[in-house]
Each structure stands twice: as structure tokens, then as C-alpha cells.
C-alpha positions as CSV (number, residue, x, y, z in Angstrom):
1,M,22.5,48.7,-20.2
2,K,22.9,47.9,-16.6
3,N,19.2,47.9,-16.1
4,I,18.7,45.5,-18.9
5,F,21.1,42.9,-17.3
6,I,19.2,43.3,-14.0
7,I,15.9,42.6,-15.7
8,I,17.3,39.5,-17.5
9,F,18.8,38.2,-14.2
10,I,15.4,38.6,-12.4
11,A,13.6,36.9,-15.3
12,I,16.0,33.9,-15.1
13,L,15.5,33.6,-11.4
14,G,11.7,33.6,-11.9
15,I,11.9,30.8,-14.5
16,S,14.1,28.8,-12.2
17,G,11.8,29.2,-9.3
18,C,8.8,28.1,-11.3
19,S,10.7,25.0,-12.5
20,Q,11.4,24.0,-8.9
21,E,7.8,24.5,-7.9
22,N,6.6,22.3,-10.7
23,K,8.6,19.4,-9.2
24,T,6.3,19.4,-6.2
25,V,2.9,17.6,-6.5
26,Q,0.0,19.7,-5.5
27,A,-2.7,17.2,-6.2
28,T,-6.5,17.2,-6.4
29,A,-8.2,13.9,-6.6
30,G,-10.2,13.4,-9.8
31,E,-13.2,11.3,-10.7
32,Q,-13.1,7.6,-10.0
33,V,-12.8,5.2,-13.0
34,S,-14.1,1.7,-12.9
35,V,-11.6,-1.1,-13.8
36,E,-11.2,-4.8,-13.3
37,L,-8.3,-6.7,-11.7
38,T,-6.0,-8.4,-14.2
39,K,-3.2,-9.5,-11.8
40,C,-2.3,-8.8,-8.2
41,I,1.5,-8.3,-7.9
42,D,2.3,-7.4,-4.3
43,G,1.1,-5.2,-1.4
44,D,1.2,-2.0,-3.4
45,T,1.1,-2.9,-7.1
46,A,-1.5,-4.6,-9.3
47,T,-2.5,-4.7,-13.0
48,F,-6.0,-3.5,-14.0
49,T,-7.9,-3.3,-17.3
50,K,-7.8,0.1,-19.1
51,V,-4.6,1.3,-17.2
52,G,-2.2,-1.6,-17.0
53,T,0.3,-2.0,-14.1
54,T,-0.6,0.4,-11.3
55,R,1.4,1.6,-8.3
56,F,-0.8,2.5,-5.4
57,L,-0.4,6.2,-4.6
58,Y,1.5,7.3,-1.6
59,I,2.1,4.0,0.3
60,D,5.1,1.7,0.2
61,T,4.7,-1.9,1.5
62,P,7.6,-4.3,2.1
63,E,8.9,-6.3,-0.9
64,S,7.5,-9.7,-1.5
65,T,8.7,-10.7,-5.0
66,R,12.4,-10.6,-5.9
67,T,13.3,-9.7,-2.3
68,I,11.4,-10.9,0.7
69,E,11.2,-8.3,3.4
70,P,9.5,-8.7,6.8
71,Y,5.7,-8.6,6.3
72,G,6.1,-8.5,2.6
73,K,4.2,-11.7,2.1
74,E,1.5,-10.7,4.6
75,A,1.0,-7.4,2.9
76,A,0.7,-9.0,-0.6
77,A,-1.7,-11.7,0.7
78,Y,-3.9,-9.1,2.3
79,T,-4.0,-6.7,-0.7
80,C,-4.6,-9.5,-3.2
81,N,-7.4,-11.0,-1.2
82,L,-9.2,-7.7,-1.0
83,L,-8.8,-7.0,-4.7
84,K,-9.9,-10.5,-5.8
85,N,-13.0,-10.4,-3.6
86,A,-14.0,-6.9,-4.4
87,N,-17.3,-6.4,-6.3
88,E,-16.2,-3.1,-7.6
89,I,-12.7,-1.6,-8.2
90,Q,-12.2,2.1,-9.0
91,L,-9.1,4.1,-9.6
92,Q,-8.7,7.8,-8.8
93,Y,-5.9,10.0,-10.2
94,D,-4.3,12.5,-8.0
95,G,-1.5,14.5,-9.6
96,P,0.8,12.9,-12.3
97,K,-0.8,9.8,-13.8
98,K,2.5,7.9,-14.4
99,D,5.7,7.3,-12.5
100,K,9.2,7.1,-14.0
101,Y,8.7,3.4,-14.7
102,D,5.5,4.2,-16.8
103,R,3.3,2.7,-14.2
104,T,-0.1,4.2,-13.5
105,L,-0.3,6.1,-10.2
106,A,-3.7,6.1,-8.5
107,W,-5.8,5.7,-5.4
108,I,-7.5,2.4,-5.3
109,W,-11.2,2.1,-4.2
110,I,-12.7,-1.3,-3.5
111,D,-16.5,-1.4,-2.8
112,G,-16.4,2.3,-1.7
113,K,-13.4,1.9,0.6
114,L,-9.9,3.4,0.0
115,L,-7.6,0.4,-0.2
116,Q,-4.6,2.4,1.0
117,R,-6.5,3.1,4.2
118,E,-7.1,-0.6,4.8
119,I,-3.5,-1.6,4.2
120,I,-2.2,1.1,6.6
121,K,-4.7,0.0,9.3
122,K,-3.3,-3.5,9.2
123,G,0.2,-2.1,9.7
124,Y,1.6,-3.1,6.3
125,V,2.8,0.2,5.1
126,E,6.6,0.6,5.6
127,K,6.8,4.2,4.6
128,F,5.3,6.9,2.4
129,Y,6.7,8.2,-0.9
130,D,6.0,11.9,-0.5
131,Y,6.6,14.1,-3.6
132,G,4.2,16.8,-2.5
133,T,0.7,17.2,-1.1
134,Y,-1.8,14.4,-1.9
135,S,-5.5,14.6,-1.3
136,Y,-5.7,12.0,1.5
137,E,-2.2,12.5,2.9
138,A,-3.1,13.9,6.4
139,E,-5.7,11.2,7.1
140,L,-3.3,8.4,6.1
141,R,-0.5,9.8,8.2
142,D,-2.9,9.7,11.2
143,L,-3.8,6.1,10.5
144,Q,-0.1,5.2,10.3
145,A,0.5,6.8,13.7
146,N,-2.4,4.9,15.1
147,A,-1.1,1.6,13.7
148,Q,2.3,2.3,15.3
149,R,0.6,3.0,18.6
150,Q,-1.4,-0.2,18.5
151,K,1.7,-2.1,17.4
152,V,0.1,-4.0,14.5
153,G,1.8,-5.6,11.6
154,L,5.2,-4.1,11.0
155,W,5.0,-2.2,14.2
156,S,4.5,-5.2,16.4
157,N,7.3,-7.0,18.2
158,N,7.0,-10.0,15.8
159,S,9.6,-10.1,13.1
160,G,7.0,-11.0,10.4
161,T,8.1,-12.5,7.1
162,T,5.4,-15.2,7.3
163,P,7.4,-17.8,9.3
164,K,6.7,-21.3,8.3
165,S,7.7,-24.7,9.6
166,T,11.1,-26.0,8.4
167,N,9.6,-29.0,6.6
168,N,6.8,-26.9,5.0
169,Q,4.1,-29.2,6.3
170,I,0.7,-28.1,7.5
171,Q,0.7,-26.8,11.0
172,K,-2.3,-27.6,13.2
173,F,-3.6,-25.5,16.1
174,A,-6.6,-26.2,18.2
175,N,-7.8,-22.6,18.2
176,C,-6.6,-19.0,17.7
177,T,-5.4,-18.8,21.3
178,D,-2.9,-21.6,20.6
179,L,-2.0,-20.3,17.2
180,R,-1.2,-16.8,18.6
181,K,1.3,-18.3,21.1
182,V,3.5,-19.0,18.0
183,Y,2.2,-16.3,15.6
184,P,1.0,-13.4,17.7
185,N,-0.5,-11.5,14.8
186,G,-2.2,-14.4,13.1
187,V,-1.3,-15.8,9.7
188,P,-2.2,-15.1,6.0
189,Q,-4.0,-17.5,3.7
190,N,-0.7,-18.8,2.2
191,H,0.7,-19.8,5.5
192,T,1.1,-23.4,6.6
193,A,-0.9,-22.7,9.8
194,Y,-3.9,-21.1,8.1
195,E,-7.3,-22.7,8.4
196,S,-10.5,-21.1,7.1
197,K,-12.4,-22.0,10.2
198,M,-10.1,-19.6,12.1
199,D,-10.7,-16.8,9.6
200,R,-14.1,-15.6,10.8
201,D,-14.3,-12.5,8.6
202,Q,-13.0,-14.4,5.6
203,D,-10.5,-11.7,4.8
204,G,-7.6,-14.0,4.0
205,F,-6.1,-13.8,7.5
206,A,-6.7,-16.2,10.4
207,C,-6.6,-15.2,14.0
208,E,-5.5,-11.6,13.3
209,R,-5.9,-9.2,16.3
């Protein structure tokens, strides 16, 4: 009888251990699925055909909708500009396909480039939500460390939040040199100081470093 209780106890421990392991994502990126942009929401969320509202895997950008956080507006403008101008958008699943809010979870590819990489390089990723091991995790952490070393976006000395003039009128600067004296990291397309002639690569940002 004693041996039976021991066996049952070990079995219970084994089941409990498996349950804990299943909570950790051990992901393998799948095939890419072509979609079209329906609506861009903010720096890390958008709505696409076929899948609906989608939360970009692994990255967390500052808030820019209900709450405005430093660099939230910049991150949203940058992401939305890339999505709206992409010729091809593809989603790639990596682990669970939905979060607790029923949003799709995916890597976002635009014209062959991983969007999460581009957002991190600009310094617009505040932190990572890490529930396990994702396929591109190591690379993205290296890019984050590089953005911090270069002091871009969130990691610069500028407070961000897309500062604007108090009267909300258009601000004029002779060139990028003058503009950076006020806005060291440049300005996004929705900023009062933005001018397309100062946006050489037409990425929705003028005078970025």
C-alpha cells in the first residue's frame, strides 16, 4: 500500500511539472501569410485582413492612444508610415496565435524586412514581453542594446513625446541643423515642425539622426 501512495505522489509531481513547462513558450516561426493593412493603431498594434487586430510579437512600444507616453506618438507614426507604404505585408506565427485579449500574435514582415527589427533600431521599443524563447529573440535583444549604446529614440537625452508649439501653429526651420537645435532626434510626420523637404528618405521622419 505504501508503494502505491509513492507511485501516485510521483505521478502527481510529474503532471504538475508538465503543466508548468507548458506555460513557457518554446516557439518556432512558421510560414509567412500575406495580409493587407486595415488600420494602424499604434507602435506595436495594427489590424490586418484575415487575422484582425494583431499585437506585434515580443516588442512593447510606449502608449500613444488613451495614455500618451514619451515617444509613443513617434513610435506610432513610424510604424504606421512603414505599414501604409509597404508593397507587401506578411505575418508569421511563433508560438500561441492569440493573446488573452484575443488579439493575433505575430511577427510582421514588410517587403521582406522584419518590422520589429526596424522599430527597435529607431529606439522605440520600451521593453520586451518575454514569455519564453521566440525565434528572433537573441537578435532583437542585440539590436536593443545597440540602440541604447547609440542613444536613439527612448534612449536619447531628449524626453520625447513629440513636443509641439504651445499655439499648435506650424514651426519653420531653415534646415535640419536648425531644427535639431530644438528637436535633437528629428520630428515625425504629424509634428508641427515637419516638412517633407527635410525628410530625404521619405520614411515619415524629418531630420532623424
